[in-house]
C-alpha positions as CSV (number, residue, x, y, z in Angstrom):
1,X,-11.3,-1.4,-18.7
2,X,-14.7,-3.2,-19.3
3,X,-13.6,-6.3,-17.7
4,X,-13.1,-4.1,-14.8
5,X,-16.4,-2.1,-15.3
6,X,-18.5,-5.4,-15.2
7,X,-16.7,-7.1,-12.4
8,X,-17.4,-4.2,-10.6
9,X,-21.1,-4.4,-11.3
10,X,-21.6,-7.7,-10.6
11,X,-20.2,-6.9,-6.6
12,X,-22.6,-4.2,-6.4
13,X,-25.0,-5.9,-7.5
14,X,-24.4,-8.8,-5.0
15,X,-24.3,-6.1,-2.2
16,X,-27.8,-4.5,-3.1
17,X,-28.9,-8.9,-2.8
18,X,-27.0,-8.9,0.8
19,X,-27.9,-5.7,1.6
20,X,-31.7,-6.9,1.2
21,X,-31.3,-10.1,3.5
22,X,-33.7,-10.2,6.5
23,X,-30.5,-11.4,9.0
24,X,-28.5,-8.6,8.0
25,X,-29.6,-6.3,10.5
26,X,-28.3,-9.0,13.3
27,X,-24.4,-8.7,12.4
28,X,-24.4,-4.2,12.5
29,X,-19.9,-4.7,12.2
30,X,-20.8,-7.3,8.3
31,X,-23.9,-4.3,7.3
32,X,-21.6,-1.0,8.1
33,X,-18.8,-2.6,5.2
34,X,-21.1,-4.3,2.9
35,X,-22.6,-0.4,3.0
36,X,-19.4,1.3,2.9
37,X,-18.2,-1.0,-0.6
38,X,-21.9,-0.4,-2.0
39,X,-21.3,3.2,-1.6
40,X,-17.8,3.5,-3.0
41,X,-19.2,1.5,-5.9
42,X,-22.3,3.2,-6.4
43,X,-20.6,6.4,-8.7
44,X,-18.3,3.5,-10.4
45,X,-22.1,1.5,-11.9
46,X,-24.0,4.6,-12.3
47,X,-21.7,5.9,-14.7
48,X,-20.8,2.5,-16.2
49,X,-24.5,2.1,-16.8
50,X,-24.4,5.7,-18.5
51,X,-21.4,4.6,-20.7
52,X,-23.5,1.1,-22.1
53,X,-26.8,3.1,-22.4
54,X,-24.8,5.9,-24.6
55,X,-23.1,2.8,-26.8
56,X,-26.4,1.5,-27.2
57,X,-28.0,5.2,-28.0
58,X,-24.9,4.9,-31.0
59,X,-25.8,1.6,-32.1
60,X,-29.6,2.5,-32.4
61,X,-28.8,5.7,-34.3
62,X,-26.3,4.2,-36.4
63,X,-29.0,1.3,-37.2
64,X,-31.7,4.2,-38.5
65,X,-29.7,6.5,-40.5
66,X,-28.8,3.4,-42.2
67,X,-32.3,2.3,-43.0
68,X,-33.8,6.0,-43.3
69,X,-33.0,5.3,-47.5
70,X,-34.3,8.5,-49.4
71,X,-35.4,10.0,-46.1
72,X,-32.8,13.2,-46.0
73,X,-34.1,14.6,-42.7
74,X,-34.3,11.8,-40.8
75,X,-31.1,10.6,-42.1
76,X,-29.4,14.0,-41.1
77,X,-31.4,14.3,-37.5
78,X,-29.9,10.1,-36.9
79,X,-26.3,11.2,-37.3
80,X,-26.8,14.0,-34.7
81,X,-28.3,12.0,-32.8
82,X,-25.1,9.3,-33.4
83,X,-22.5,12.1,-33.0
84,X,-23.9,13.3,-29.5
85,X,-24.1,10.0,-28.0
86,X,-20.7,9.1,-29.1
87,X,-19.3,12.2,-27.1
88,X,-21.8,11.2,-24.2
89,X,-19.9,8.1,-24.0
90,X,-16.0,9.5,-24.7
91,X,-16.8,12.0,-21.8
92,X,-18.1,8.7,-19.2
93,X,-15.0,6.8,-20.6
94,X,-12.6,10.0,-19.3
95,X,-14.6,10.0,-16.1
96,X,-14.7,5.9,-15.8
97,X,-10.8,6.1,-15.9
98,X,-10.6,8.8,-13.1
99,X,-13.5,7.1,-11.1
100,X,-11.1,3.4,-12.1
101,X,-8.0,5.0,-10.1
102,X,-6.5,3.2,-7.1
103,X,-8.1,5.3,-4.1
104,X,-5.6,6.1,-0.9
105,X,-7.3,4.1,1.2
106,X,-7.3,6.5,3.9
107,X,-9.6,9.4,2.2
108,X,-12.3,8.4,4.1
109,X,-10.8,8.3,7.0
110,X,-11.8,11.0,10.1
111,X,-8.2,13.6,10.2
112,X,-6.1,14.4,13.3
113,X,-4.4,17.8,12.6
114,X,-1.7,19.1,14.1
115,X,0.2,22.5,13.7
116,X,3.5,23.6,15.3
117,X,4.9,26.8,15.9
118,X,7.9,27.1,13.3
119,X,11.2,29.7,13.0
120,X,10.3,33.1,14.0
121,X,8.9,33.1,17.5
122,X,5.6,34.3,19.6
123,X,4.9,35.8,15.2
124,X,4.9,32.3,14.4
125,X,2.9,30.7,17.4
126,X,0.1,33.4,15.7
127,X,-0.3,32.1,12.7
128,X,0.0,28.5,14.0
129,X,-4.0,30.1,15.8
130,X,-4.3,31.6,12.9
131,X,-3.9,28.5,10.5
132,X,-6.2,26.5,13.1
133,X,-9.1,29.1,12.7
134,X,-9.0,29.0,9.7
135,X,-9.0,25.6,9.4
136,X,-11.6,25.2,11.5
137,X,-13.9,27.8,10.1
138,X,-14.0,26.1,6.5
139,X,-14.6,22.6,8.5
140,X,-17.7,24.4,10.2
141,X,-18.6,25.5,6.7
142,X,-18.3,22.2,5.1
143,X,-20.4,20.5,7.9
144,X,-17.5,18.8,9.0
145,X,-17.2,18.5,13.3
146,X,-14.0,19.4,14.6
147,X,-13.0,18.8,18.6
148,X,-9.7,20.3,20.0
149,X,-7.5,17.3,21.0
150,X,-4.5,19.0,23.0
151,X,-3.1,23.2,22.4
152,X,0.0,24.9,24.3
153,X,-1.0,28.3,24.1
154,X,1.1,30.7,24.2
155,X,0.2,34.2,26.7
156,X,-0.2,36.6,23.5
157,X,-2.8,34.3,22.7
158,X,-0.9,32.0,20.0
159,X,-0.4,28.3,19.8
160,X,3.1,26.9,20.2
161,X,1.4,23.3,19.5
162,X,-2.1,22.7,19.0
163,X,-3.8,19.1,17.7
164,X,-7.3,18.9,16.6
165,X,-10.0,16.3,15.4
166,X,-12.0,16.7,12.1
167,X,-14.8,14.4,11.5
168,X,-17.5,13.9,8.5
169,X,-17.3,12.8,5.4
170,X,-14.5,11.2,3.4
171,X,-12.1,14.5,5.5
172,X,-9.2,12.8,4.7
173,X,-9.0,12.9,1.1
174,X,-10.1,17.0,1.9
175,X,-7.0,17.6,4.0
176,X,-4.2,15.6,2.9
177,X,-2.5,17.9,0.5
178,X,-2.5,20.7,3.3
179,X,0.5,18.1,4.8
180,X,3.8,20.4,5.3
181,X,5.5,24.1,6.0
182,X,3.3,27.0,5.9
183,X,5.0,30.2,5.5
184,X,3.9,33.7,6.3
185,X,5.2,36.8,5.6
186,X,3.9,40.0,7.0
187,X,4.3,42.9,10.0
188,X,4.1,41.0,13.1
189,X,1.9,43.3,15.9
190,X,5.2,43.2,17.7
191,X,6.9,45.1,15.5
192,X,7.4,48.9,16.3
193,X,9.5,49.4,12.8
194,X,7.1,47.9,10.7
195,X,9.2,45.7,9.1
196,X,7.9,42.0,7.7
197,X,9.3,39.4,9.0
198,X,9.4,35.5,6.9
199,X,7.8,32.8,9.9
200,X,7.2,29.0,9.3
201,X,4.3,26.8,10.5
202,X,4.3,22.8,10.2
203,X,1.2,21.3,9.4
204,X,0.7,17.5,10.2
205,X,-2.0,15.4,8.7
206,X,-2.8,12.4,10.2
207,X,-5.7,10.1,9.4
208,X,-7.6,8.8,12.7
209,X,-7.0,5.1,13.1
210,X,-8.8,2.3,15.3
211,X,-7.2,0.3,17.4
212,X,-7.7,-2.9,14.9
213,X,-5.2,-0.5,12.1
214,X,-2.4,0.2,15.3
215,X,-1.8,-2.7,17.8
216,X,-0.1,-1.1,20.7
217,X,1.5,-3.0,23.7
218,X,0.5,-2.0,26.9
219,X,4.2,-2.7,28.2
220,X,5.4,-0.1,25.7
221,X,3.9,2.6,27.4
222,X,4.9,5.4,30.6
223,X,2.3,7.1,31.4
224,X,2.3,10.1,33.9
225,X,-0.5,12.4,35.4
226,X,-0.4,15.7,36.5
227,X,-2.6,18.6,37.3
228,X,-3.2,20.8,34.4
229,X,-2.0,24.2,33.1
230,X,-2.7,27.1,30.3
231,X,-1.3,30.4,29.9
232,X,-2.1,33.2,32.3
233,X,-2.8,29.9,34.8
234,X,-6.5,29.0,32.4
235,X,-7.5,25.9,32.7
236,X,-5.6,24.4,35.7
237,X,-7.9,22.8,37.9
238,X,-6.9,20.4,41.2
239,X,-6.7,16.9,40.3
240,X,-4.4,14.9,38.7
241,X,-6.0,15.0,34.6
242,X,-3.5,15.6,32.7
243,X,-2.1,12.8,30.3
244,X,1.5,12.4,28.7
245,X,2.2,8.9,27.0
246,X,5.6,7.6,26.0
247,X,5.4,5.2,23.4
248,X,9.4,3.5,24.7
249,X,10.2,2.2,21.0
250,X,9.3,5.0,19.0
251,X,10.3,7.8,21.5
252,X,7.3,9.9,20.1
253,X,5.2,11.7,23.5
254,X,2.2,12.5,23.4
255,X,-0.3,14.8,26.1
256,X,-3.6,15.9,26.8
257,X,-5.0,18.3,29.1
258,X,-7.9,19.6,27.6
259,X,-10.2,17.7,29.1
260,X,-10.9,17.9,33.4
261,X,-11.3,14.0,32.9
262,X,-8.4,12.1,33.4
263,X,-10.3,9.1,31.3
264,X,-11.4,11.7,29.2
265,X,-7.6,12.7,28.4
266,X,-5.8,9.7,28.1
267,X,-8.6,7.8,25.3
268,X,-7.6,11.3,23.7
269,X,-4.1,11.1,24.3
270,X,-4.3,7.2,22.8
271,X,-5.9,8.2,19.4
272,X,-3.0,10.8,19.0
273,X,-0.6,8.2,19.4
274,X,-2.2,5.6,17.2
275,X,-2.4,8.5,14.1
276,X,1.0,9.0,14.5
277,X,1.9,5.3,14.8
278,X,0.0,4.9,11.6
279,X,1.8,7.5,9.7
280,X,5.4,6.3,10.5
281,X,4.0,2.8,9.0
282,X,2.6,4.2,6.1
283,X,5.6,6.0,5.7
284,X,7.7,2.6,6.1
285,X,5.3,1.1,3.7
286,X,5.5,3.7,0.9
287,X,9.3,3.8,0.7
288,X,9.2,0.2,0.5
289,X,7.0,0.4,-3.1
290,X,9.9,1.4,-5.7
291,X,8.0,4.3,-8.0
292,X,9.6,7.1,-10.2
293,X,6.7,8.4,-10.3
294,X,7.2,12.2,-8.4
295,X,3.6,14.4,-7.3
296,X,2.9,17.5,-8.8
297,X,1.2,17.9,-5.4
298,X,4.7,17.3,-3.7
299,X,5.6,14.4,-1.3
300,X,4.0,15.1,2.0
301,X,6.9,15.7,3.7
302,X,6.7,17.9,6.8
303,X,10.1,19.5,5.6
304,X,8.4,21.4,2.1
305,X,7.6,24.4,2.1
306,X,4.0,24.3,0.4
307,X,2.9,27.8,0.7
308,X,3.6,31.0,1.2
309,X,0.9,33.5,2.7
310,X,2.0,37.1,2.1
311,X,-0.2,39.7,3.9
312,X,1.4,43.2,2.6
313,X,0.2,42.0,-1.3
314,X,-2.9,40.0,-0.2
315,X,-1.8,36.7,-2.0
316,X,-1.4,33.1,-0.9
317,X,0.8,31.0,-3.4
318,X,0.8,27.6,-3.9
319,X,4.6,26.1,-4.8
320,X,3.6,22.1,-5.8
321,X,1.0,23.6,-9.0
322,X,2.0,27.5,-8.2
323,X,-1.5,28.5,-8.0
324,X,-1.2,32.0,-6.7
325,X,-4.6,33.5,-5.1
326,X,-5.1,37.6,-4.1
327,X,-8.1,36.7,-1.6
328,X,-5.7,36.1,1.4
329,X,-8.2,37.8,3.5
330,X,-11.4,35.6,2.6
331,X,-8.2,32.9,2.7
332,X,-7.8,33.2,6.4
333,X,-11.9,33.2,6.5
334,X,-11.5,29.6,6.0
335,X,-12.6,29.9,2.2
336,X,-9.6,27.5,1.0
337,X,-12.0,25.4,-1.2
338,X,-11.0,26.7,-4.4
339,X,-7.5,25.6,-3.3
340,X,-8.1,22.0,-1.9
341,X,-10.4,21.4,-5.7
342,X,-7.0,22.2,-7.3
343,X,-5.0,20.4,-5.4
344,X,-6.8,17.3,-5.9
345,X,-6.9,18.4,-9.3
346,X,-3.1,18.0,-10.1
347,X,-3.2,15.3,-8.1
348,X,-5.4,13.1,-10.0
349,X,-3.9,14.5,-13.8
350,X,-0.7,13.0,-12.5
351,X,-2.0,9.9,-11.7
352,X,-3.6,9.5,-14.5
353,X,-0.5,9.9,-16.2
354,X,1.2,7.6,-14.4
355,X,-1.7,5.2,-14.9
356,X,-1.2,5.7,-18.7
357,X,2.6,6.1,-19.3
């Protein structure tokens, strides 16, 4: 580990020197790349330097204790200092072990979230709208930006499906464990007998990718245009601005009609298509990597039921980590940070097990 840390500090100093070069600003792409690497190395190097400082202080305290002679008070002070610095060094070492774990290369990407109503008809569509509201409220509180990409609304204000972009710092790392099947148990507004219904909604979390990450052959695309439409006749215009794109090799279809500009709708549709193709590419790569580790936070498979929202009991339960919160009202209003933190902590603990086993 110490060798890794030394190499990290050497690279950090090298980047620091390169960033000071006067001609760097003429190469903005290179500057951004170096800044990204510099930023990722900063917490590691800072913690490594703190660890070295604690080790040096331990050595000084040990030397002071050895040379204290008959001064019992000085020796006791030195021994106390030694214990405190040793504890500090151990804590730094533990934190460095976590910092050196391989990072998900997508963690710092923006995300495209897709929420689709599953079993439960109109009630599932209404809960899809509730989840969309929950995520956008959390995003606003976390100073992330959201942008609606595509929506298929129902007459009662639900969503058969809705896609939206969340952008900001390390967004994917915050939302990646939300992928899967979300189950809701509550009395639907349309239920006259007051019976509890169980419905499901599927959430997909896709890293937003650039054109360089996914190469798309224009010849593989079938692009159709049509007039925009919406529930109850909303958002209808007379020009053919809505876009439907079929990627022939994969069979993936994306649609967008949220903008009045055909160009903007096409751009949004292509962003969704790139994200879905990237996900397929990543899934294929992961399947090739032999690994016996079964993550505590689940596989992320869309068919996996990950969470239950029980409205009569006011609780939300994440089945992957066995965490139940009795704050469902606040949770649905975007106060989901505690759950996201718990999922990230569980994942880190599981990866630490894999690293030390």
